[in-house]
C-alpha positions in Angstrom: -3.1 -4.7 10.4 0.3 -4.8 10.8 0.2 -7.1 13.5 -2.2 -8.9 11.9 0.2 -9.6 8.9 2.6 -10.3 11.8 0.7 -13.1 13.4 -0.3 -14.8 10.5 3.7 -15.1 9.6 4.3 -16.4 12.9 1.8 -19.3 12.2 3.2 -20.2 9.0 6.8 -20.5 10.3 6.8 -24.3 8.2 5.5 -22.6 5.2 7.8 -22.6 1.9 7.0 -18.8 1.5 7.8 -17.8 5.3 10.8 -15.4 3.9 8.2 -14.0 1.3 5.6 -13.4 4.3 8.4 -12.2 6.6 9.6 -9.9 3.5 6.2 -8.1 3.6 5.5 -8.3 7.0 8.6 -6.5 7.7 8.5 -3.8 5.2 4.6 -3.4 5.4 5.4 -0.9 8.4 6.4 2.1 5.8 2.8 2.2 5.3 2.7 4.1 9.0 5.1 6.7 7.8 1.9 9.3 8.0 2.3 9.0 12.0 5.7 10.0 12.0 7.4 13.3 11.9 9.3 15.6 11.2 11.0 12.8 8.8 9.0 9.8 8.0 11.4 9.1 5.0 13.9 8.0 8.2 11.3 5.6 9.2 10.8 4.0 5.9 13.8 3.5 5.1 14.3 1.3 8.2 11.4 -0.4 7.6 12.0 -1.0 4.2 15.8 -2.4 4.9 14.1 -5.0 7.6 12.7 -6.8 4.4 15.9 -6.9 2.8 16.9 -9.7 4.6 14.1 -11.6 3.6 14.3 -10.8 0.2 18.0 -11.6 0.3 17.4 -15.2 1.5 14.3 -15.5 -1.1 16.6 -14.8 -4.0 19.2 -17.3 -3.0 16.9 -20.0 -1.8 14.6 -19.8 -5.0 17.3 -19.1 -7.5 16.5 -21.6 -9.7 12.3 -21.2 -9.3 10.8 -19.2 -12.1 8.8 -16.0 -10.6 10.5 -15.6 -7.2 12.9 -12.9 -8.5 10.5 -11.2 -10.3 8.1 -11.2 -7.1 10.9 -9.8 -5.1 11.8 -6.9 -7.9 8.1 -6.1 -7.7 7.7 -5.4 -3.5 11.0 -3.7 -3.8 9.6 -1.5 -6.2 6.1 -1.0 -4.8 8.1 0.1 -1.4 10.3 2.0 -3.4 7.5 4.1 -5.2 5.9 4.7 -1.8 9.3 6.5 -0.5 9.9 8.4 -3.5 6.2 9.6 -2.8 6.8 10.6 0.4 10.3 12.1 -0.3 8.7 14.3 -3.2 5.6 15.1 -0.9 5.8 15.0 2.5 9.6 15.3 3.3 8.4 16.4 6.9 5.4 14.3 7.3 1.6 15.3 6.6 1.1 18.8 6.9 -2.3 19.8 7.9 -4.2 23.1 7.4 -4.8 24.5 10.8 -7.5 27.1 9.4 -8.8 24.8 6.7 -12.2 24.9 5.2 -15.1 22.8 4.9 -14.2 19.4 3.4 -17.0 19.3 0.8 -16.4 22.5 -0.6 -12.9 22.2 -0.6 -13.1 18.8 -2.7 -15.8 20.5 -5.1 -13.3 23.3 -5.8 -10.5 20.9 -6.3 -12.7 17.9 -8.2 -15.4 20.2 -10.0 -19.0 19.9 -9.6 -21.8 21.3 -7.3 -22.6 18.4 -4.5 -19.3 18.2 -2.4 -17.0 16.7 -5.4 -19.1 13.5 -4.9 -19.3 12.4 -9.0 -23.1 11.5 -9.8 -23.6 7.6 -10.0 -23.9 5.9 -13.5 -26.9 5.0 -15.0 -28.3 1.7 -13.8 -27.5 -1.0 -16.2 -30.1 -2.3 -18.6 -32.6 -4.9 -17.5 -31.9 -8.5 -18.0 -34.3 -9.8 -20.6 -37.2 -12.0 -19.2 -36.7 -15.8 -19.2 -38.8 -17.7 -21.9 -41.5 -19.7 -21.1 -40.5 -23.2 -21.4 
C-alpha cells in the first residue's frame, strides 16, 4: 500500500495537489509502527515529520485558497492522534501473549456472547412491495 501511494504521487508530479499527495505519502509510513520495536514512536515521529515539509509548502502556496489550511490541520490531527494512541498503548511496540488461548474464546469473554464473540446478524429488511399491474 505504501509503495502504491508513492507511485501514484510520482505519476502525478504535474498535479496542483502534488504537495498534498506528498504530505500523505510521506506520513503514511507511520502506520507501519506495528512492525517496529522496541520504540515505534521514534519511527512514527520520523515519518510524520517527513510530511511537515510538504504541509508547510501547502500552507505557503495555498495561503489564500479556502480549505487547504483545514486540510493540513486534519492530516496533522489524524497522525498526531495515531502517535498519541501508540504512545499511550504500545510504547515498546505491539505485545503478544506467547501463551495466549483460543481467539474465539477470548473474544467471547471480551465482547460477550457465545459463538466466538461474533454478533448475530440483524434481521433482514422487509421485502419491497410488489409493483402494481399497469
